[in-house]
Structures are given as C-alpha cells and as structure tokens.
N, C-alpha and C positions, 0 to 999 in steps of 0.2 A: 188673857184673863187678868182681872184686877187683883193685885196682891197687896194686902193691907198689913201693916206692922202689928205685932201682937199688942192688944190693948187699945188699938186705935179704932175709932168708929168707922164703919164701912162708908163708902161713897153713897150718897143719897140723892135720888131724883124723883120728882113728881111726874107722873105719866097720866095723860088723859086720853080716853077713847071716845070718839063722838060718832054721829050717825052717818058719816060718809061711807061709801063703799070702800072696801079694802081693810076689813077688820083683821085680816091675817097679818098685816104689817104691825099693828099694835101688839098682837099676840106674840109674834116672833121676836119683836124688840124686847118685850118683858121676859121671855124665855132666856134670851141672850144676856140680858142684864142680871137676872137672878143667878144664872150659871156662872157669871163673872164675879159674883159676890157683891153686886150693887143693890142697895136697899131701894125698893120700889114702892112709892106711895101712889096708889092707883085710884082714879076716879073715872067712872063711866057714865055717860049721859043715858037717858032712857032710850033715845033713838039709837045710841050705840049698842045697847043690849038687843034691840030689835035686829040690827044688822048682824050681830053675833049669832043670833038664832037663824036668820035667813041664809047667811053665807057659810057658817061653820057648824050649824046644827046645835048650838049651845042651848041649854035649858035656862031661859031667862027668868023663869019663875023660881028657880033655886040657884041664886046667884053665887053664894059662897061656894057651894058644891061645884058649880059650873067652872068657877075660876080654878079650883084645885085640880079638877079633871082636865080642863082645857089647857092649862099651863103645865101639866104634868109635874106638879110640885113634889119634891122630895122633902125630907125633914129639914135639912139645912136651908133649902130655898124657900120653904114655906115661912120660915121665921123672918125672912127678908122682905116679905110682901105685906103691905098694909092696904086694905081696901076701904074706901069711903063711899057711901051713897051720895049721889049728886045733890040731893036735897039737904045734906048735912052741912049747912052754911057755917056752922060753928066748929067744924073739924079743924084739926091742927094746921092743915095746909092752907087754911083761909087766913092765917095770920102771918104778918111779916116777920114775927119773932121765930117762926119755924125755920130752922136752919136746913138748907139743902143747896145743892149745886145749881139747880135750875129746873125747868119744866119743859116737857115735850108733849105735844098733842098730835096723836097719830092713830087713825086718820083724822084729819081736821075738816069738818064740814064747813061750807061757806056760811051757814048760819052761826056757828060758834066763832068762826073767824071774824064775822061782822061784829058780834057782841064784844069780842076782845078788842077789836079796832076802835070801838066807840065807848069802851069802858062800861058796858052794860053787864055788871057782875051780879047777875040775879040767880046764879046757882054756884055750886062749889067749884065746878070746872072753870068757869069763866072768872070766878073770884080768885082762884089760885093763879091763873094766868095774869090777872091784874096785879096780884102781889109780886109776881116775877118782874113785871114791868116797873112797878114803883120802887122795888128794892134793887133794881139794876142787875138782876140775875139773868143768865141766859134763858131765852124763850125760843123754842124751836117749834115751828108749825109745819105739818106735812099735809098740805091740801090735796084732795083727790076729787077733782071735778073737771068736766070737759063738755062742751066748750066753756070758756070763761067770758062772762059779760063785762061791760065797762065797770059796773059796780064792784064785781069781784076784783078786777085789776086795780081799781082805786083803793080798795081796802088792803090788798096785798102791798101796794106801794106805800101806803100810810104806815103799815106795820114795819116794812123793811127800813123805812126812814127812821123809825124809832129804835132800830137795832135788832129787831126780831129776825131770826134766821129762818128763811123760807126754803123748805126742802121738798119740792113737789115729788109726788110718787111717780117718778119717771125712770124706769129701768134702762140700763145701757145694754149695748149688744157687742161692744168691741172685744169682750172677753169670752164670747162664744157660749152664752147660756144655753143649756140643753133642756131644762125643765122649768116649770112654773116656780118651783122652789128656788131655783137659781136666780130668777128675776126678782123674787121677793127678797132674797138675801142681799142683792145689790142695794136695793132701796134701804133696807134696814142697816146695812153697813155704812151707807152715806149718813144716815141719822147718827149712828154711833161715832162716826168721825166728827160730826158736829158737837157731840157730847164729850169728845176726847176720851172715849172708852176703847181700848185696843180690841181688835177682832181679826178674824181671818175668813170673812164671809164671801169675799170675791177676790179675783185676781186683779191687781191694780195694773194700770197702764205701764208697760215696760217690764213687768215681771214675767218670768218664764212660766211656761205651762206647768 
C-alpha cells in the first residue's frame, strides 16, 4: 500500500478505459489504486461503457451509480475517485497544468491507440493522453487485441519510440495461476509495476510459494 505523510497530497494518476475487451483489467486496477490511497481521475469512452455492460453487466445508463457499485467504493475510497465524461474536453485532466504522475489506458483499443499515436485529441481520453506526452509524463497503454495488423504494430512502435510504456494484456503462467482472477491479477500487477505502485498481486520469479 502507498503510505503518504500527514498533510501531503496523495499520489494522483489519470486512468482511461476504452472499448477493447478486458474491462476487468481497468476495474481491478482502479480498485487496487484506490485501496492503496492513490487518487484516480477516471475517464471512460462510450465504447468502454458498452464493454462494461457486455462483459461485467454494468448499468451504462446510470454511470455514477455503476462506478460506485462496480468498484465497491467505501467512504475513503470514494473521495479518491474523480470521474469525467469523455465529452468533457474542458475537464481538469485536459490541461497540462493539471498535476499528476501520469496516465494509464487499460484496456486500450486499437482505435484509441491510433488516435494517441497521431495526436487526434478529439475527446477527453485522447486529449489527456496527448497532455501526458507533451508534458513528458509517463503514459502506459495496455492494448488488448489479437491478431495484430501491420497498422497496429506500426502505431505501437511509434508510441514506444516516443517513450510510451506498452504493457500488453498477456498473463504469465510460471507462477501457477489457478483462476481467471489470478491471470487478471498478474496483468494488473505488471501495470502497477510500471506505475511504481507497490502490490502483492502475483508471485514474482524466484519467490517462494
């Protein structure tokens, strides 16, 4: 867990959920960050809301309530979550003056990834990613697509060369996962490693059982 000094602002990250399959990865990441005392500024694309409904049964018509229920927010955790509609291009996270450690998009669709790669900041999610790039802050993308076309690969390479951390949603098997939750935890743990947020979501190579 993240321990902050008394009177010190909590750690702050922007998190984006898009329309790629794998909504559970974004949900689990936010749960872990909030439980660790990290302030989460969340933006979800319209396609992301559709995937949340299809994969997790969330009520996309009642979005604020769906977030509270789906993330299992307690009083303390609820105060750490800020949610922005994707069309709110004037939200705080659209400005470079908004202070945060960085941004992670999980899951990241190839459409959103392409928009980020080409600077097409026509909604809040892609604008926030554009801000991370221009301000030199960490940007982590978690693509979930297979197979990958040459266009996908070219966009991924372009972003990687710009310093973007690409963390594909690829669970490992060396630690003996027994459940789907174990596989999800591994991917989320790798994301949190990239964010430099401590966790105990999976057994690392060389660690005892």
